Structure formats: C-alpha cells, structure tokens
N, C-alpha and C positions, 0 to 999 in steps of 0.2 A: 648164450652170450647177450648181454644187454647192449642194445644198439645206441650209438651216440646221436643217431638221426631217427626221426619218426619215419614210418613207412611212406608218408606223403613226401617228406623231404628226399628220401632215397629215390622215389619215382621221379621227382622234379630234377634232382641232380643227374640221374641216369639220362633223362631226356636232354639235358644241357650238354652232357658228354657226347651223346649221339649227334647233336646239332653241331658242335664244334668239330667233331671228326668228319662229318659230312662237308662242312665248310673247307676243311683242310684237303679232303680228297678231291674237291672240285675247284681248288684254287688254280688260277691260270698258270700254265707252265712257264710263262714269262718271268714269274717270280723266282724260278729255280735257275741256278747256274749249272750249266752242263758239266758233268764229270766231277762234281763236288757234292756227293750225296750227303755227307755229314753237314756241310755248310748249308745246303739247301734245306735239310730237315730243320736245322736251327733257325734259318730265316723264315721257314714256313710256320714255326711255332712262336713267332714274335708275340702274339697275343697272350699265350700261356706263360712265356718266360717273363713278360712285362708284369703280368698278374702276380707271379711268384715274387719278383723283386719288390713290387709295391706292397704286397701283403706281409712279407717277411722282413722287409727293410734290409735285405742283403742280396748280394749277387746271386742270380738264379742258379748258375753253375755250382757255386759252393754250397748253396742250400740243397740242390739235388744230390750232391755228394753225401751230405749229412743224412738226407732222407733215404738214399739208396742203402747206406750202411745200416740205418735203423730198421728198414723194411727187408733187409737181405734174407732173413730166414723164411719169410713168407713169399717173397718174389723170386729170389735167385737161387735158393738151395733146393735140391731135389727133395720132394716131400712137402714143401710149402704149399699151402692151399692154392694161392694164385699161380704158383709155378706149375702145379699139376694141371690146372685149367689151361694154361698156355700150351703145355706139352700136348694135351689132348686135342684142343680145338684151334690153337694158333690165335687165340683171342682171349679176352677176359670178359666175364659177366660184369656189366657196369655196376649192378647193385652189390655184388660181392666185393668188387674193387672199392666202391665207396665205403662200405662197412670196414673192410680190413685196413685200407690206407688211411681212412679217417681215424681209426684207432691208433695207428702209428703216429699220426700228427698230434693226437691228444697226448700220447706219451712223450712227445717232443715239446710239449708245453703250449700247443695252439688250441684255441677255443673261441667261442663266440662267433662274431661276424666274419672272421677270416677263415674259419674252418671250411665252410661250404665251397667258396670259390677256389680255395687252395687245393682241396681234394679233387675238384673238377680239373684244374690245370694240370696237376700231376698225373691223373688218370689218362687224360688226353695225350700227354707227352709219352707215357709208357705205351699206350696202345698204338700211337702213331709211329713211333720209331721202332717198336717191337721190344718185347721183354728181354731178349738176349742182348740186344744193343744197349738197352738201358742198364742192365746188370754189368755189362762190360765197361760202360762209361762211368757209372756212378756208384757201384757198390764195393769197389776195392777199398781196403783198409786205409791206405795212405796214398793220396793222389794230389799232385800239385798241377792243376790245369790253369 
C-alpha cells in the first residue's frame, strides 16, 4: 500500500498524537463535570473538535458522523484492521491509525495542509473516547444529533 505520508511524517504525527493524549490524560479533574461522562469527554476534546471545525469548515459532530461512516469497515466492523487491533490490545497503533485514517480522509476529498492536523485530531478522539464509543456515536447510517 502506498502511503500518503512519508515515514518521517508518520513518526512526527504519531508523536503529536501521543503528546495530545498525554495532555488529555493529565488534564485537571476540575475540567470534568461529575456524572456526565459523555459531556466531559467532549469538553476535554475541545482542542481536537475545534481543529476539526476549523479544518473542515463544518460542525465537528456532523463531520465525525460522515467520517465514522466512511471508516466504518476498518474501525467498527469485525475484521477491519484497526478494529482487530483494538479488540486485541484495547488501543490503536498510532502509525497504523495515521495511515488508515489518513487514507479515509483522502477518499473524502481532504489533502494538503489540512490532512495532517485532521488525522491527528480524529485519532486522538478515537483513542481517547474508545473505539466502541466512537463507533456507537459516529458510524450509524442515519443519525441526527
């Protein structure tokens, strides 16, 4: 498979994903509302959702719905490469995620300067909230949120 990113870009994007996930893991608990897991996850992901809105020029929730449907076979269906990784390890390999999710973004028409920050934001969201939650929230065929 031809990569849309160079090995150096993949390494840099993977490091940025790790940096943002670490930032999220160590965010002060005061930013979270007690008993509102979904709300607190969305509040914690302000940086990523703002990046998606800025880069795509559309509401992050509606974009993630489109993306979730486009990536459904790889992420959410049994046998998909990233789904298998998640089932086995409860995590995704950043480099594989960058490659696979970047390819989905290209098929959706994204390229150039928006591709790298967009793939980072999406990967961080998926790993942070978990693959199962992402698939439940964003991969259904018709959803009005």
